[in-house]
C-alpha positions as a printed Julia matrix, in Angstrom:
169×3 Matrix{Float64}:
  78.74   89.83  142.12
  80.06   93.4   142.46
  79.61   95.77  145.15
  76.82   98.19  145.06
  78.06  101.76  144.49
  75.09  104.67  145.78
  76.6   107.09  143.99
  76.52  105.7   140.87
  72.78  104.4   141.37
  72.12  108.16  142.45
  73.46  109.3   139.1
  71.7   107.05  136.75
  68.32  107.81  138.96
  68.69  111.49  138.17
  69.45  110.75  134.51
  66.48  108.42  133.94
  64.27  111.5   135.75
  65.93  114.53  133.62
  64.98  112.27  130.83
  61.59  111.85  131.61
  61.39  115.57  133.06
  60.22  114.3   136.32
  61.11  115.05  139.98
  63.01  111.63  141.38
  60.99  109.85  143.78
  62.3   109.15  147.41
  63.14  105.32  147.81
  65.77  103.06  147.02
  66.77  102.51  143.54
  65.25   99.03  143.19
  62.08   99.9   144.46
  61.56  102.81  142.07
  62.39  100.76  139.13
  61.29   97.0   140.1
  57.38   97.05  138.18
  59.25   98.57  134.68
  57.01  101.4   134.48
  59.51  103.51  134.8
  62.01  101.97  132.54
  59.37  101.42  129.82
  58.52  105.19  129.65
  62.37  106.19  129.71
  62.48  103.57  126.73
  59.65  105.17  124.68
  61.15  108.88  125.57
  64.31  107.61  124.19
  62.86  105.88  121.11
  59.21  107.27  120.95
  56.6   103.87  120.49
  59.42  101.34  121.24
  57.29  100.06  124.22
  53.77   99.25  123.2
  52.1    98.21  126.25
  53.0    99.36  130.1
  51.15   97.26  132.77
  50.94   99.48  135.7
  49.65   97.0   138.16
  48.74   93.42  138.23
  50.5    89.77  138.75
  53.93   89.65  139.31
  54.65   88.05  135.65
  52.84   90.84  134.36
  55.45   93.75  136.2
  58.31   91.85  135.04
  56.86   91.62  131.45
  57.53   95.54  131.47
  61.17   95.02  132.09
  61.62   91.63  129.09
  59.67   95.04  126.99
  62.44   97.32  128.43
  65.07   94.76  127.36
  63.85   94.24  123.67
  63.69   98.15  123.42
  67.36   98.94  124.7
  68.55   95.98  122.72
  66.55   97.66  119.16
  68.26  101.0   119.82
  71.83   99.55  120.15
  72.69   98.3   123.78
  74.55   95.03  123.19
  73.3    92.17  124.51
  76.18   91.2   126.95
  75.03   94.68  128.55
  71.82   93.98  129.31
  70.67   92.99  132.8
  68.44   89.8   133.3
  65.4    90.23  134.65
  65.34   88.57  137.64
  68.66   90.94  138.23
  66.13   93.54  139.22
  62.57   91.79  140.26
  64.37   89.77  142.17
  66.97   92.05  143.5
  69.89   89.36  142.39
  72.46   91.69  140.68
  71.71   95.38  141.12
  75.11   96.54  139.9
  74.34   94.77  136.72
  70.96   97.22  136.64
  72.72  100.18  137.1
  75.67   99.29  134.62
  73.19   98.16  132.1
  71.02  101.79  132.38
  75.08  103.45  132.41
  75.13  101.54  129.09
  71.84  103.08  127.89
  73.01  106.6   128.86
  76.18  106.7   127.17
  74.56  105.19  124.21
  72.4   108.11  123.65
  75.3   110.16  122.53
  75.29  108.14  119.53
  71.83  108.99  118.38
  71.5   112.12  116.67
  68.14  112.74  117.33
  68.53  112.58  121.35
  69.53  115.94  122.34
  68.68  115.59  126.39
  70.89  115.18  129.05
  73.79  112.69  128.73
  75.1   109.79  131.18
  78.85  109.34  131.66
  81.92  110.18  129.84
  81.68  111.38  126.03
  81.68  108.78  123.32
  84.76  108.44  121.14
  84.4   109.19  117.52
  85.89  107.52  115.04
  89.6   107.51  114.7
  91.09  106.7   111.03
  94.4   106.43  110.68
  96.79  106.31  107.55
  99.53  104.6   107.03
 102.14  105.12  104.0
 103.32  102.01  102.19
 106.55  102.28  103.66
 105.53  102.34  107.08
 103.3    99.14  106.49
 105.89   97.3   104.86
 108.24   98.19  107.52
 107.7    94.77  109.69
 107.77   92.58  107.3
 110.83   91.63  107.83
 110.05   90.12  111.91
 108.53   87.01  113.49
 106.49   87.41  115.85
 105.36   84.71  118.22
 102.35   83.8   115.92
 104.49   82.71  113.32
 105.95   80.02  115.37
 109.07   81.83  116.41
 109.84   81.74  120.37
 113.52   82.69  120.89
 114.94   79.37  121.07
 112.4    77.83  123.32
 111.06   74.42  122.75
 109.2    71.35  124.37
 112.19   68.89  123.42
 112.66   66.91  126.66
 108.94   66.86  127.6
 107.78   63.35  126.86
 104.92   63.48  124.8
 101.0    64.42  125.27
  99.85   63.82  128.71
 103.07   63.29  130.31
 104.53   65.49  133.19
 107.5    67.22  132.69
 110.95   65.35  134.0
 112.98   67.96  135.6
């Protein structure tokens, strides 16, 4: 588990509340987001109607469902599954840095949505970088052998003695 970065947490919180148009409440990062209400409101602001039901109070299970609804909404928005935190990472404070990275990924992804014109988070996303090569440039490397073709500059396994044996020196 990586170390927590308070500056990054503050940056993410400020971005969330700029998008929501509300002042940042006082308190710890995980306490502000723990019940999932703020996250669901954020998802609905980025993609209206993406979270249909938000439980503002109730049992722990009902509050954890808010987080799961948020996760489903940002996955539909385009955040890769690998970048989305687990529910317990936030609710049980298991891995807060992963929560921050997920929200950072969401903030970065908003730049790719043309309908979004709010504040951005993180560096500008790269645009498509197409390259064109001439036929001569493409053919220039055909005479060279690379390691995937089996050429390994004279190195061999002769004297190895077979699979599973140790090498005798």
